C-alpha positions in Angstrom: 58.6 290.6 -51.6 56.4 293.6 -52.4 55.1 295.6 -49.5 51.5 295.5 -50.7 51.5 291.7 -51.1 52.9 291.3 -47.7 50.2 293.5 -46.1 47.5 291.5 -47.9 49.0 288.2 -46.6 48.6 289.5 -43.0 44.9 288.9 -43.4 45.5 285.2 -44.0 46.4 284.5 -40.4 42.9 284.7 -38.8 41.5 282.3 -41.5 44.4 279.9 -41.2 44.0 279.8 -37.4 40.2 279.1 -37.7 40.9 276.3 -40.2 43.2 274.8 -37.6 40.4 274.7 -35.1 37.5 273.8 -37.4 36.7 272.7 -40.9 33.2 274.2 -40.8 33.4 277.0 -43.4 30.0 278.5 -42.5 31.0 279.0 -38.9 34.3 280.6 -40.0 32.5 283.0 -42.3 30.2 284.1 -39.5 33.0 284.4 -36.9 35.3 286.5 -39.2 32.4 288.4 -40.9 33.4 287.3 -44.4 31.2 286.6 -47.4 31.2 283.3 -49.2 33.0 284.9 -52.1 35.7 286.4 -49.9 36.4 283.1 -48.1 36.5 281.2 -51.4 39.0 283.7 -52.7 41.3 283.1 -49.7 40.9 279.4 -49.9 42.0 279.5 -53.6 45.0 281.5 -52.6 45.9 279.0 -49.8 45.7 276.1 -52.3 48.0 277.9 -54.8 50.5 278.6 -52.0 50.3 275.0 -50.6 49.0 276.2 -47.3 45.8 274.0 -47.4 44.7 270.7 -48.9 41.2 270.2 -50.1 40.0 266.8 -48.8 36.5 267.1 -50.2 33.8 269.6 -51.2 34.0 272.4 -48.6 36.6 270.5 -46.6 40.0 272.0 -46.2 42.9 271.2 -43.9 46.0 273.3 -43.1 49.3 271.9 -44.2 52.2 271.9 -41.7 54.8 274.6 -42.2 58.0 273.8 -44.0 61.4 274.9 -42.8 61.7 277.5 -45.6 58.3 279.0 -45.5 55.9 280.7 -43.2 52.2 280.3 -42.6 51.6 283.4 -44.7 52.8 281.7 -47.8 56.0 283.6 -48.5 59.6 282.2 -48.3 61.8 283.2 -45.5 64.5 285.5 -46.7 67.6 287.3 -45.2 66.8 290.0 -42.7 63.0 289.4 -42.8 61.7 290.6 -39.4 60.1 287.9 -37.1 57.9 289.2 -34.3 57.4 286.8 -31.4 57.2 286.3 -27.6 54.2 288.6 -27.3 52.4 289.3 -24.1 49.2 291.4 -24.5 46.9 293.1 -22.0 43.3 293.7 -22.7 41.6 296.3 -20.5 38.3 295.2 -18.9 35.2 297.4 -19.3 34.7 299.7 -16.3 31.2 298.3 -15.6 31.4 294.5 -15.6 29.1 292.5 -13.4 30.3 289.9 -10.9 33.9 289.9 -12.1 35.0 289.3 -8.5 33.1 286.0 -8.7 34.7 285.0 -12.0 35.9 281.6 -10.6 32.3 280.6 -9.8 31.2 281.8 -13.3 33.9 279.7 -14.9 32.8 276.7 -12.9 29.2 277.3 -13.9 30.1 277.7 -17.6 32.2 274.5 -17.4 35.4 276.4 -18.5 38.6 274.7 -17.5 40.9 276.9 -15.5 44.0 276.8 -13.2 44.8 279.1 -10.4 48.1 280.9 -10.9 50.1 283.9 -9.6 52.1 284.5 -6.4 49.0 283.7 -4.2 47.5 281.2 -6.6 44.3 283.2 -6.7 44.2 284.3 -10.4 42.3 282.0 -12.8 44.0 281.1 -16.0 42.2 279.7 -19.0 43.2 278.7 -22.6 41.9 280.2 -25.8 43.2 279.3 -29.3 46.2 277.7 -27.7 47.1 280.8 -25.6 47.2 281.1 -21.9 45.0 283.9 -20.5 45.2 285.2 -17.0 41.9 286.7 -15.8 43.3 289.6 -13.6 41.3 292.1 -11.5 41.2 294.9 -14.1 42.6 293.3 -17.3 43.2 290.1 -19.2 46.8 289.1 -19.8 47.4 287.0 -22.9 50.6 285.0 -23.5 51.3 284.1 -27.1 52.6 280.6 -28.0 56.3 280.2 -27.8 56.5 278.8 -31.3 54.3 281.5 -32.8 55.9 284.0 -35.3 54.7 287.0 -37.2 56.7 288.0 -40.3 57.1 291.2 -42.2 59.6 293.4 -44.1 59.9 295.4 -40.9 58.8 295.5 -37.2 55.7 297.6 -38.1 54.4 294.9 -40.5 55.2 292.1 -38.0 53.4 294.0 -35.2 50.4 294.5 -37.5 50.2 290.8 -38.1 50.3 290.1 -34.4 47.6 292.7 -33.9 45.3 290.8 -36.2 45.9 287.7 -34.1 45.2 289.3 -30.7 42.0 290.8 -32.2 40.9 287.3 -33.1 41.7 286.1 -29.6 39.8 289.0 -28.1 36.7 288.2 -30.2 36.9 284.5 -29.1 37.3 285.6 -25.4 34.3 287.9 -25.6 32.2 285.0 -26.8 33.6 282.5 -24.3 33.3 284.8 -21.2 30.1 286.6 -22.3 31.7 290.1 -21.9 32.2 292.8 -24.5 35.9 293.4 -25.0 37.0 296.4 -27.1 39.9 295.8 -29.5 41.0 299.4 -28.9 41.8 298.4 -25.3 44.6 296.0 -26.4 48.2 296.9 -25.2 51.5 295.3 -26.2 53.3 294.5 -22.9 56.1 292.4 -24.3 57.4 291.9 -27.8 60.6 290.7 -29.5 61.7 291.4 -33.1 64.5 289.6 -34.9 66.3 289.9 -38.2 66.2 286.3 -39.4 69.0 284.6 -41.3 71.2 287.6 -40.5 74.8 287.3 -41.6 76.3 288.7 -38.4 74.2 286.4 -36.3 75.0 283.4 -38.5 78.8 284.0 -38.1 78.5 284.4 -34.3 76.4 281.2 -34.1 79.1 279.3 -36.0 81.7 280.6 -33.5 79.5 279.7 -30.6 79.4 283.3 -29.4 76.5 284.8 -27.5 75.7 288.5 -27.5 73.8 290.2 -24.7 74.0 293.9 -25.0 72.5 296.1 -22.2 72.0 299.7 -21.3 70.5 301.5 -18.3 67.0 300.2 -19.3 68.3 296.6 -19.4 69.0 294.1 -22.2 68.0 295.3 -25.7 70.0 293.3 -28.2 71.1 289.6 -28.3 72.4 286.8 -30.5 72.1 283.4 -28.9 70.4 280.9 -31.3 68.3 279.6 -28.5 65.6 278.5 -30.9 68.1 277.1 -33.4 66.6 279.1 -36.2 70.1 279.8 -37.6 71.1 283.5 -37.3 68.8 285.9 -35.5 69.8 289.4 -34.6 67.2 290.1 -32.0 65.8 293.2 -30.2 64.2 292.5 -26.8 63.1 294.5 -23.8 60.4 297.2 -23.3 61.6 299.2 -26.3 62.1 296.3 -28.8 59.6 297.7 -31.3 61.3 301.1 -31.3 64.9 299.9 -31.3 64.3 297.3 -34.1 63.4 299.9 -36.7 66.6 302.1 -36.5 68.7 298.9 -36.0 67.4 297.5 -39.2 68.1 300.8 -41.0 71.7 300.8 -39.6 72.2 297.2 -40.8 70.8 297.9 -44.3 73.0 301.0 -44.6 76.1 299.0 -43.7 75.1 296.4 -46.4 74.7 299.2 -49.0 78.2 300.5 -48.3 79.6 296.9 -48.3 80.5 297.4 -44.6 83.2 299.9 -45.6 81.9 302.6 -43.3 83.1 300.9 -40.1 83.9 302.6 -36.8 87.6 302.5 -37.8 86.8 304.1 -41.1 84.8 306.8 -39.3 87.6 307.5 -36.8 90.2 307.7 -39.6 88.0 310.0 -41.5 87.4 312.1 -38.4 91.2 312.1 -37.7 91.8 313.2 -41.3 89.3 316.0 -41.0 90.8 317.0 -37.6 94.3 317.1 -39.2 93.1 319.1 -42.1 91.4 321.5 -39.6 94.7 321.7 -37.6 96.7 322.5 -40.8 94.0 325.0 -41.9 94.2 326.6 -38.5 98.0 326.7 -38.6 97.9 328.2 -42.2 95.3 330.7 -41.1 97.5 331.7 -38.1 100.5 332.1 -40.4 98.5 334.1 -42.9 97.1 336.3 -40.2 100.7 336.9 -38.9 101.8 337.7 -42.4 98.9 340.1 -42.9 99.8 341.8 -39.6 103.4 342.2 -40.6 102.4 343.5 -44.0 100.1 345.9 -42.3 102.9 347.2 -40.1 105.2 347.5 -43.2 102.5 349.4 -45.1 102.0 351.8 -42.1 105.8 352.3 -41.9 106.0 352.9 -45.7 103.1 355.4 -45.4 105.1 357.3 -42.8 108.2 357.4 -45.0 106.1 358.6 -47.9 104.5 361.3 -45.8 108.0 362.4 -44.6 109.2 362.5 -48.2 106.2 364.6 -49.2 106.9 367.0 -46.4 110.6 367.4 -47.3 109.6 367.9 -50.9 107.1 370.6 -49.9 109.7 372.4 -47.8 112.2 372.3 -50.7 109.6 373.8 -53.1 108.9 376.6 -50.6 112.6 377.4 -50.2 113.0 377.5 -54.0 110.0 379.8 -54.3 111.3 382.2 -51.7 114.8 382.5 -53.2 115.6 385.7 -55.0 117.1 385.6 -58.4 120.1 387.8 -59.4 117.7 390.0 -61.5 115.9 391.0 -58.2 119.1 393.0 -57.2 119.2 395.1 -60.4 
């Protein structure tokens, strides 16, 4: 899958979701701010990919997802990233009228709600199949349990999810009659999984469950709870950050055919350590030899100096000796 094509497919999601709710193309164009030509282009792409069926002129229906494909139209492949289990928070504008009377407003507008929370005082409504809590200073949006957002990495998955929450935010603004800013959207919970992952598949076959924790809590798991067949999943508050390096680690292992194992690294390190020990021993031996050589050289120098002095004294004696001719 090419990265550019994946990124373009992320824009399919809002249109697909609207088609699930309504077949009125004019309303969809207005809601998503698309031209007639743009929407027709997407509809042609959807037909080619088998995402929609044309039942008549201007009448399209979404095809149910198959086991081997996603709503974006590309096939599921090994180690594709699936973003899911999102909880978003949307900050409310600072100046909002009568928010403390929101229950009465919901009743007046005829919007169905349910009181939730510890004290059963927080109204909860539904928009586009999502449960939304109307809290005091923010809206809390719970994504559907079966909703997934795919990409080559966590960044692309998150981008797809962002397009969806923007659509939900727009629908909420119209439904509640308040202006919500897409820049005030925050990711409060998110999970990212490498799907059809070889390690997870093997552990699923063995019936093994992985739950790895650190001081911040659980961050990696393999449990096959959704029976999707092999998901190596990052969870917790740092799921987005931990998935990216984990995916790089996994891909690096695949590139080396899993030969660079912890044992391999330890053996390599031990070999390096042994080499360093031998080098240190050799170096110590060499230093000792150099010291000995230095001492011998200094001793030899003294001998040479002694010989030179003796030779000098002998020359002087010979010079001072009188020959027999000196007596005649």
